[in-house]
Backbone as a printed PyTorch tensor [residue, N CA C, xyz], in Angstrom:
tensor([[[  0.6720,  -1.0270,  -0.0660],
         [ -0.1070,   0.1350,  -0.0030],
         [  0.6990,   1.1850,   0.0300]],

        [[  1.9480,   0.7720,   0.9100],
         [  2.9670,   2.2660,   1.3030],
         [  3.8110,   2.6510,  -0.3590]],

        [[  4.0430,   1.8270,  -1.2190],
         [  4.3580,   1.7150,  -2.1840],
         [  2.9420,   2.5620,  -3.9560]],

        [[  2.1990,   2.3960,  -3.3980],
         [  0.9430,   2.5990,  -4.2720],
         [  0.7700,   4.1350,  -3.8040]],

        [[  1.0530,   4.5860,  -2.7970],
         [  1.1820,   5.9140,  -2.4450],
         [  1.9980,   6.5900,  -2.5820]],

        [[  3.3060,   6.1800,  -2.6580],
         [  4.9390,   6.9320,  -2.9530],
         [  4.1210,   7.0740,  -4.3800]],

        [[  4.2550,   5.7350,  -5.4640],
         [  3.9350,   5.7050,  -6.9440],
         [  3.0570,   6.8500,  -7.6030]],

        [[  1.9740,   7.4920,  -6.1320],
         [  0.5740,   8.0270,  -6.3770],
         [  1.5430,   9.6900,  -6.6130]],

        [[  2.4330,   9.4300,  -5.2500],
         [  2.7870,  11.0460,  -5.2650],
         [  3.7200,  11.5630,  -5.9280]],

        [[  4.4630,  10.1030,  -7.0260],
         [  5.0500,  10.4420,  -7.4170],
         [  4.6560,  11.0540,  -8.5570]],

        [[  3.8810,  10.2330,  -8.9170],
         [  3.1910,  10.6820, -10.3970],
         [  2.6220,  12.4670, -10.3260]],

        [[  2.0730,  12.1140,  -9.0870],
         [  1.2950,  13.9090,  -9.2240],
         [  2.8340,  14.3530,  -9.5580]],

        [[  3.5110,  14.1830,  -8.5480],
         [  4.4510,  15.3050,  -8.2110],
         [  4.9600,  15.9230,  -9.8000]],

        [[  5.2610,  14.8450, -10.2810],
         [  5.9620,  14.8640, -11.9240],
         [  4.8750,  15.5030, -12.6630]],

        [[  3.7860,  15.3820, -12.8630],
         [  2.4320,  15.8470, -13.3780],
         [  2.6510,  17.3180, -13.0520]],

        [[  2.5880,  18.1490, -11.7750],
         [  2.7190,  18.9460, -11.6190],
         [  4.2770,  19.6770, -11.6110]],

        [[  4.7150,  19.5610, -12.0580],
         [  5.9850,  20.2270, -12.3870],
         [  5.7260,  20.1140, -13.6210]],

        [[  5.4450,  19.0970, -14.7140],
         [  4.9140,  19.1520, -15.8640],
         [  4.2150,  20.2010, -16.6840]],

        [[  3.3560,  20.5420, -16.0470],
         [  1.8230,  21.8140, -15.7090],
         [  2.7730,  23.2230, -15.5440]],

        [[  3.4440,  22.7020, -14.2280],
         [  4.6430,  24.2060, -14.2120],
         [  5.0450,  24.4820, -15.3930]],

        [[  6.0640,  23.6590, -15.7500],
         [  6.8830,  23.8260, -17.5170],
         [  6.2600,  24.1520, -18.9420]],

        [[  4.8120,  23.4570, -18.3490],
         [  3.6780,  23.8420, -19.5230],
         [  3.2380,  25.6720, -19.3700]],

        [[  3.4090,  25.7280, -18.3730],
         [  2.7310,  27.3480, -18.0530],
         [  3.7240,  28.1660, -18.5110]],

        [[  5.0350,  27.4720, -18.0690],
         [  6.5470,  28.7800, -18.1830],
         [  6.4270,  28.6350, -19.4450]],

        [[  6.3750,  27.8830, -20.7020],
         [  6.6660,  27.6290, -21.6650],
         [  5.6330,  28.5790, -22.7240]],

        [[  3.9570,  28.7810, -21.9300],
         [  3.0910,  29.2020, -22.4110],
         [  3.3650,  30.7090, -22.1940]],

        [[  4.1610,  30.6590, -21.4180],
         [  3.8080,  32.5830, -20.6570],
         [  5.2250,  32.8610, -21.9330]],

        [[  5.6070,  32.2350, -22.0610],
         [  6.8150,  32.7170, -23.1970],
         [  6.2760,  32.9340, -24.8020]],

        [[  5.9000,  31.9540, -24.8480],
         [  4.8840,  32.0900, -26.1670],
         [  4.2270,  33.1640, -25.9540]],

        [[  3.0520,  33.4240, -25.2030],
         [  2.0050,  34.2570, -25.3290],
         [  3.2200,  35.9680, -25.2430]],

        [[  4.3470,  35.9950, -24.2120],
         [  5.2860,  36.9480, -24.6690],
         [  5.4890,  37.2690, -25.9970]],

        [[  5.9960,  36.1270, -26.9060],
         [  6.8680,  35.7660, -27.6310],
         [  5.9640,  36.9360, -28.9030]],

        [[  4.3760,  36.0070, -29.0600],
         [  3.3560,  36.4950, -29.9950],
         [  3.5240,  38.1820, -29.7210]],

        [[  3.3640,  38.3150, -28.6500],
         [  2.8600,  39.9620, -28.3900],
         [  3.7230,  41.1640, -28.6430]],

        [[  5.1920,  40.5700, -28.9000],
         [  6.1160,  41.3040, -29.0340],
         [  6.1660,  41.1870, -30.9500]],

        [[  6.2750,  40.2090, -31.4520],
         [  6.0140,  40.6520, -33.1910],
         [  4.9630,  41.0600, -33.3220]],

        [[  3.0430,  41.2230, -32.7150],
         [  2.7470,  41.5270, -33.1530],
         [  2.8880,  43.1630, -32.8180]],

        [[  3.3430,  43.6750, -31.7820],
         [  3.5930,  45.1000, -31.3330],
         [  4.8420,  45.7840, -32.4910]],

        [[  5.7060,  44.8570, -32.7690],
         [  6.6560,  44.9530, -33.6570],
         [  6.0880,  45.3580, -35.4040]],

        [[  5.4360,  44.4640, -35.5250],
         [  4.7710,  44.9130, -36.3110],
         [  4.2150,  46.0810, -36.7610]],

        [[  3.1120,  46.1780, -35.6120],
         [  2.2920,  47.2660, -35.4220],
         [  2.7550,  48.6750, -35.6790]],

        [[  4.0310,  48.6240, -34.8870],
         [  5.1940,  49.9710, -34.8520],
         [  5.2350,  49.8580, -35.7930]],

        [[  5.4700,  48.6790, -36.9990],
         [  6.8680,  49.4710, -38.6870],
         [  5.2890,  49.6830, -39.1200]],

        [[  4.5970,  49.3130, -39.0650],
         [  2.6420,  49.0910, -40.4610],
         [  2.3500,  50.5780, -40.0580]],

        [[  2.3020,  50.9730, -39.2520],
         [  2.1430,  52.6320, -38.2400],
         [  3.2170,  53.7730, -39.2210]],

        [[  4.3760,  53.5420, -38.8870],
         [  5.0680,  54.0080, -39.6970],
         [  5.5180,  54.0560, -40.7710]],

        [[  4.8270,  53.0700, -41.4400],
         [  5.1000,  52.9850, -42.9850],
         [  3.9060,  53.7470, -43.5620]],

        [[  2.5050,  54.4230, -42.0910],
         [  1.3340,  54.2150, -42.8620],
         [  0.9590,  55.7330, -42.0540]],

        [[  1.7200,  56.7070, -42.3340],
         [  1.7710,  57.9820, -41.0230],
         [  0.3980,  58.5720, -42.1400]],

        [[ -0.5740,  59.3520, -41.8890],
         [ -1.1280,  60.2390, -42.9230],
         [ -1.1060,  61.0780, -41.7860]],

        [[ -0.8900,  62.3060, -42.1100],
         [ -0.6360,  63.9990, -42.0410],
         [ -1.9540,  63.9460, -41.1940]],

        [[ -2.1540,  64.8800, -40.3890],
         [ -3.5770,  66.0550, -40.5480],
         [ -4.2630,  66.7120, -41.3620]],

        [[ -5.5110,  66.1540, -41.7570],
         [ -5.7890,  68.0280, -42.8830],
         [ -6.4630,  68.7690, -42.2510]],

        [[ -5.9180,  70.1780, -42.9050],
         [ -6.2590,  71.0420, -42.2140],
         [ -7.6580,  71.4500, -43.0280]],

        [[ -9.0710,  71.6660, -42.2800],
         [ -9.5930,  72.1770, -41.8610],
         [-10.3880,  73.7120, -41.5610]],

        [[-10.6980,  74.4180, -42.4440],
         [-10.9440,  75.7480, -42.4810],
         [-12.4160,  75.6990, -43.0040]],

        [[-12.7850,  76.9150, -41.6290],
         [-14.1170,  77.1900, -41.3550],
         [-14.4800,  78.4000, -41.2210]],

        [[-15.2470,  79.1450, -41.3310],
         [-15.7560,  80.3050, -41.5340],
         [-16.2590,  80.4850, -39.7650]],

        [[-15.8540,  82.0640, -39.0790],
         [-16.5630,  82.3520, -38.2340],
         [-18.1950,  81.6740, -38.1490]],

        [[-18.8780,  81.9770, -39.1800],
         [-20.2420,  81.4470, -39.0150],
         [-20.3760,  80.1360, -39.2830]],

        [[-19.5210,  79.3920, -39.5220],
         [-19.9160,  78.4460, -39.9100],
         [-19.0990,  77.2630, -39.0590]],

        [[-18.0180,  78.2020, -38.3330],
         [-17.8950,  77.3230, -36.6870],
         [-19.2260,  77.3560, -35.6730]],

        [[-19.8170,  78.6880, -35.7700],
         [-20.9850,  78.4020, -34.5960],
         [-21.7750,  78.1330, -35.2820]],

        [[-22.7390,  77.7480, -36.7180],
         [-23.3770,  76.8000, -37.2220],
         [-23.6100,  75.3470, -36.5680]],

        [[-21.6150,  75.3280, -36.3060],
         [-22.1170,  73.3100, -35.7910],
         [-22.2820,  73.7830, -34.3840]],

        [[-21.6670,  74.6320, -33.8620],
         [-21.5270,  74.7080, -32.1940],
         [-22.8280,  74.8560, -31.6210]],

        [[-23.4370,  75.7580, -31.8240],
         [-24.8750,  76.0650, -31.2440],
         [-25.4440,  75.5940, -31.3910]],

        [[-26.4350,  74.0420, -31.8470],
         [-27.2820,  73.4670, -31.5050],
         [-26.5260,  72.5970, -30.1530]],

        [[-24.8190,  72.5750, -29.8650],
         [-24.7940,  71.5170, -28.7750],
         [-24.1360,  72.1420, -27.6290]],

        [[-24.0330,  73.5530, -28.4340],
         [-24.3160,  74.7460, -26.8220],
         [-25.9330,  74.6010, -26.1660]],

        [[-26.5390,  74.7020, -26.8920],
         [-27.9890,  74.4910, -26.7900],
         [-28.4150,  73.7810, -25.6350]],

        [[-27.9370,  72.1240, -26.3820],
         [-28.3430,  71.2670, -25.6600],
         [-27.4660,  71.0730, -24.5110]],

        [[-26.2830,  71.5750, -23.8250],
         [-25.8880,  71.5240, -23.4450],
         [-26.1620,  73.1640, -22.2900]],

        [[-26.6620,  74.0390, -22.4260],
         [-27.8250,  74.5440, -21.8810],
         [-28.7920,  73.7510, -21.2010]],

        [[-29.8100,  73.1440, -21.9350],
         [-30.7030,  72.1690, -21.5810],
         [-30.3310,  71.2150, -20.4640]],

        [[-29.0750,  70.6570, -20.3880],
         [-28.4240,  69.0560, -19.7730],
         [-28.2420,  70.1840, -18.8280]],

        [[-27.3810,  70.6640, -18.5800],
         [-26.5620,  71.6540, -17.1830],
         [-26.6900,  73.0340, -16.9480]],

        [[-27.5400,  73.7970, -17.9250],
         [-27.3240,  75.1750, -17.5310],
         [-26.4890,  76.0880, -17.8960]],

        [[-25.6020,  75.3250, -18.4190],
         [-24.7040,  76.5430, -18.9150],
         [-24.5600,  77.4880, -19.9260]],

        [[-25.0980,  78.6260, -20.0290],
         [-25.3990,  79.6870, -21.6310],
         [-24.8390,  79.2700, -22.0430]],

        [[-25.2850,  79.0200, -23.6540],
         [-24.8250,  79.3980, -24.4980],
         [-24.0820,  79.8120, -24.8460]],

        [[-23.5610,  81.2960, -24.8430],
         [-22.9330,  82.2670, -25.1660],
         [-21.2020,  82.2460, -24.1410]],

        [[-21.8830,  81.2660, -23.1680],
         [-20.7920,  81.6100, -22.3120],
         [-19.5910,  80.0330, -23.4210]],

        [[-20.7810,  79.1760, -23.7460],
         [-19.5970,  77.9950, -23.8380],
         [-19.1540,  77.7820, -24.8290]],

        [[-19.9220,  79.1520, -25.8290],
         [-19.5520,  79.1550, -27.2610],
         [-18.5540,  80.3530, -27.4980]],

        [[-18.6340,  81.2380, -26.2120],
         [-17.0440,  82.3840, -26.4500],
         [-16.2530,  81.3840, -25.2270]],

        [[-16.0680,  80.3270, -24.8750],
         [-15.0010,  80.0640, -24.4080],
         [-14.0050,  79.1320, -25.2790]],

        [[-15.5880,  78.1710, -26.3640],
         [-14.7330,  77.4150, -27.3310],
         [-14.0600,  78.1440, -28.6300]],

        [[-14.5770,  79.7620, -28.4080],
         [-14.3040,  80.1030, -29.6310],
         [-12.1820,  80.7310, -29.1390]],

        [[-12.2800,  81.6690, -27.8080],
         [-10.9360,  81.8660, -27.1670],
         [-10.2660,  80.3820, -27.4730]],

        [[-10.6660,  79.8170, -26.8580],
         [ -9.4860,  78.3400, -26.4770],
         [ -9.3040,  77.5370, -27.5500]],

        [[ -9.6260,  78.0460, -28.8130],
         [ -9.1570,  77.2400, -30.3540],
         [ -9.6610,  77.9790, -30.8370]],

        [[ -9.7880,  79.3970, -31.7440],
         [ -9.0090,  79.9670, -32.1610],
         [ -9.9120,  80.1300, -33.4890]],

        [[-11.5890,  79.8780, -32.9980],
         [-12.1640,  79.6660, -33.7410],
         [-12.2730,  78.2490, -34.6390]],

        [[-11.6450,  77.2290, -34.1210],
         [-12.0130,  76.4770, -34.1170],
         [ -9.3310,  75.7800, -35.0060]],

        [[ -9.0500,  77.2170, -35.1000],
         [ -8.1010,  76.2610, -35.9220],
         [ -6.9290,  76.3390, -34.7990]],

        [[ -6.4340,  76.4040, -33.7880],
         [ -5.7360,  75.7430, -33.1530],
         [ -5.4040,  74.5200, -33.7090]],

        [[ -4.2780,  74.2550, -33.1900],
         [ -3.5910,  72.5510, -33.7450],
         [ -4.5110,  71.8020, -32.3080]],

        [[ -5.0960,  71.3250, -30.9270],
         [ -5.8360,  71.0120, -30.4680],
         [ -6.9250,  70.5140, -31.0150]],

        [[ -8.0850,  71.7630, -31.4500],
         [ -9.4280,  72.0440, -31.8690],
         [ -9.1270,  71.1900, -33.5500]],

        [[ -7.9490,  71.5820, -34.1650],
         [ -8.0800,  71.4860, -35.6380],
         [ -7.5630,  70.0080, -35.6760]],

        [[ -6.7620,  69.1940, -34.6710],
         [ -5.5900,  67.9230, -35.3780],
         [ -6.8710,  66.9850, -34.3360]],

        [[ -7.2410,  67.5380, -33.1740],
         [ -7.4740,  66.1790, -32.1830],
         [ -9.2650,  66.6350, -31.6340]],

        [[ -9.8400,  67.9010, -32.2470],
         [-11.3820,  68.2140, -32.3450],
         [-11.3480,  68.9030, -30.6710]],

        [[-10.3900,  69.2530, -30.0510],
         [-10.5110,  69.2870, -28.9900],
         [-10.8670,  71.0830, -28.6140]],

        [[-12.0810,  71.3480, -28.5120],
         [-12.2380,  73.1140, -28.3100],
         [-11.6310,  74.3530, -26.8810]],

        [[-11.6730,  72.8540, -26.3320],
         [-11.5720,  73.6160, -24.4750],
         [-10.2750,  73.7360, -24.6660]],

        [[ -8.8840,  72.7110, -25.1390],
         [ -8.1140,  72.7230, -24.4160],
         [ -7.9440,  72.3330, -22.8000]],

        [[ -9.2300,  70.7690, -23.0950],
         [ -8.8280,  70.5200, -21.4350],
         [ -8.0570,  68.4630, -22.0570]]])
């Protein structure tokens, strides 16, 4: 009986060790695959850079686009449309700043 238990314990020990080595191998494989994917993505992005297109709008067009949103903000939050529009105009230079034109950020936040 003792030999059987000892043999079973030895088998369990080897099974546990096998799973440990398998999990290490799996971890290394995951890291390798992730590294290859990351390198490929970085290479692809560097080869396919797109320059932001400059969009120039008139002040009237700028206001026509923003007035409905400013009115909705007034209904939702009580911020006067004149205040939110004035802030957008000042901080984005009528939508011409880099943050506004490239990242659609009118308030510099």
